[in-house]
Structures are given as structure tokens and as C-alpha cells.
C-alpha positions in Angstrom: 99.5 99.8 96.2 101.9 99.2 93.6 103.5 95.7 92.2 105.9 94.6 89.2 107.3 91.9 88.0 110.3 93.6 85.5 113.1 92.5 83.8 115.1 95.8 84.0 116.9 96.8 87.3 115.3 99.3 89.2 116.8 102.6 91.1 116.7 102.2 94.3 116.7 105.6 95.7 113.8 106.5 92.9 112.1 103.9 94.2 112.0 104.4 97.3 111.7 108.6 97.2 108.7 108.9 94.8 107.1 105.8 97.2 107.6 108.3 100.9 106.8 111.5 98.6 103.5 110.4 97.4 103.0 109.7 101.4 100.2 111.6 102.8 99.1 111.2 107.0 102.0 108.4 107.0 104.4 108.1 109.9 106.6 105.1 108.7 107.9 104.3 105.7 109.7 100.7 105.3 111.4 99.3 102.6 113.6 96.0 102.3 115.8 95.1 99.0 116.7 91.9 98.5 120.4 91.3 96.5 121.6 88.4 94.4 124.7 86.7 96.7 127.0 85.0 96.1 127.4 81.0 97.7 129.7 80.2 100.4 130.8 77.0 98.7 130.8 77.7 94.9 131.2 80.8 92.6 128.2 81.9 91.1 128.4 83.6 88.1 124.3 84.1 87.2 121.3 83.5 89.1 118.3 82.8 86.3 115.3 83.6 87.6 111.9 82.7 85.8 108.0 83.1 86.7 104.7 82.8 84.5 103.5 85.9 83.8 99.8 86.9 85.4 99.9 84.4 87.0 102.8 85.9 88.5 101.3 89.4 89.1 98.0 87.6 90.7 100.3 85.8 93.8 102.0 89.0 94.7 98.7 90.8 94.7 97.0 88.5 96.7 100.0 88.4 99.7 99.7 92.0 99.2 96.4 92.3 100.3 96.7 89.9 103.4 98.9 92.6 104.6 96.6 95.1 104.0 94.1 93.2 105.5 96.0 92.2 108.8 97.5 95.9 109.1 96.6 99.5 108.9 99.1 100.3 106.1 98.7 103.1 103.6 100.5 102.2 100.7 102.7 99.1 99.3 105.2 98.6 96.6 106.4 95.2 95.6 109.4 95.5 92.6 110.7 91.5 91.9 112.9 91.0 88.8 112.8 87.9 86.3 115.8 87.1 84.2 119.7 86.6 84.7 121.1 88.8 87.2 124.3 88.5 88.7 125.3 88.4 92.7 125.0 92.1 94.0 123.0 93.5 91.8 118.7 94.2 93.6 116.7 91.0 92.8 113.6 92.7 94.5 112.1 95.5 96.7 109.0 95.9 99.0 107.9 99.6 100.2 105.2 99.6 103.1 103.7 102.7 104.9 101.6 103.4 107.5 100.9 106.1 110.2 103.0 104.1 112.9 106.3 102.1 112.7 105.1 98.8 113.9 103.1 98.2 111.1 105.0 99.0 108.8 107.7 97.1 109.9 105.4 93.7 110.7 103.9 94.5 107.2 107.0 94.2 105.0 108.4 91.4 106.9 105.1 89.3 106.3 105.5 90.7 102.8 108.9 89.2 103.1 108.2 86.0 104.5 105.3 85.1 102.1 107.3 86.6 98.5 110.3 84.0 100.1 108.3 81.0 100.1 105.1 81.9 98.2 105.7 83.7 95.3 106.0 81.8 92.6 109.5 82.7 91.0 111.6 79.6 89.9 115.3 80.6 90.2 118.2 78.5 88.9 121.6 79.1 90.1 124.5 79.1 87.6 128.2 78.5 88.9 131.4 77.0 87.6 130.6 73.4 89.5 127.3 73.7 87.1 124.0 75.1 87.3 121.0 74.1 89.6 117.0 74.8 90.8 117.0 76.2 94.3 115.1 74.2 96.6 112.7 75.2 99.1 114.4 75.7 102.7 113.3 75.0 105.7 113.8 77.8 107.8 111.8 79.9 105.1 108.6 77.3 105.8 109.4 77.8 109.3 109.2 81.7 109.3 105.7 81.4 107.8 104.0 79.4 110.9 104.4 82.8 112.8 101.7 84.5 110.4 
């Protein structure tokens, strides 16, 4: 299990290749990459992401351990960035490896749902109309009910 919270950008291809390359006996690797998107109703110039070092890594580890206990996984990678990010920049990635694709896909979805709603990151959207903290969304909370 590899969990990183970092300010620096990451190379998606290199991370994916390294993760897949260290798997043995696994039949599936699933990856998901989150990208900062601009808002529909206003131009977002950046997103400021804050977190508490130590607490964040502990929370991400707990979510990953829960995924490992639910599915037969060989490995998990979580990378989540913080700091000032601009639209179209990669904000995070999740990778799961499993002997069977269903475990890898379901675990990746589980991780994404819980990272979106339970990971202790605070996001502020910086726009031409002013800045504002991103509030929890009902649909993100509703996604947790299936787990």
C-alpha cells in the first residue's frame, strides 16, 4: 500500500507503469485520475486544497485498509495533491490491483466514493466572482450508502 499526499504534480504514466510493474500474480489493475475542472457558471482560476499533515495520511490509510478488508487486493496506490491547482491539472489518482477485475473495479469505486466524502481535505474555489469553500454535495454522500 502506497499513500502519498503531496504538493508536487505526479506523472500519471510513470505512476501507473510503476504500480503495474510491481504486481505479481494479479490479473487486473484499475486506475482513476481526478482532474481539476472549471466550473460551469463561472471561470475558476484555481482551487486551493488544504489538509492537516499526519491526520490526512492516517485517514487515507484507514480508507485503504477498509478496501483491503472488503476485496481481495494485491496492492493500493493513492496520491492526492494539495496546494494551489489550476483547471486541467491532475488532483489525485487511485490504483488497485487484484487477481480478478471485479475486486479491482469495486475497490477503486469504494476508494473514490470515500475519498470524495471522508478524506480530510478542504477545497476553496478561486474565481473571478470571488472565492468560496466547496461544500459537501448530497450526491457524494448518497454514493456512500451503497457500501
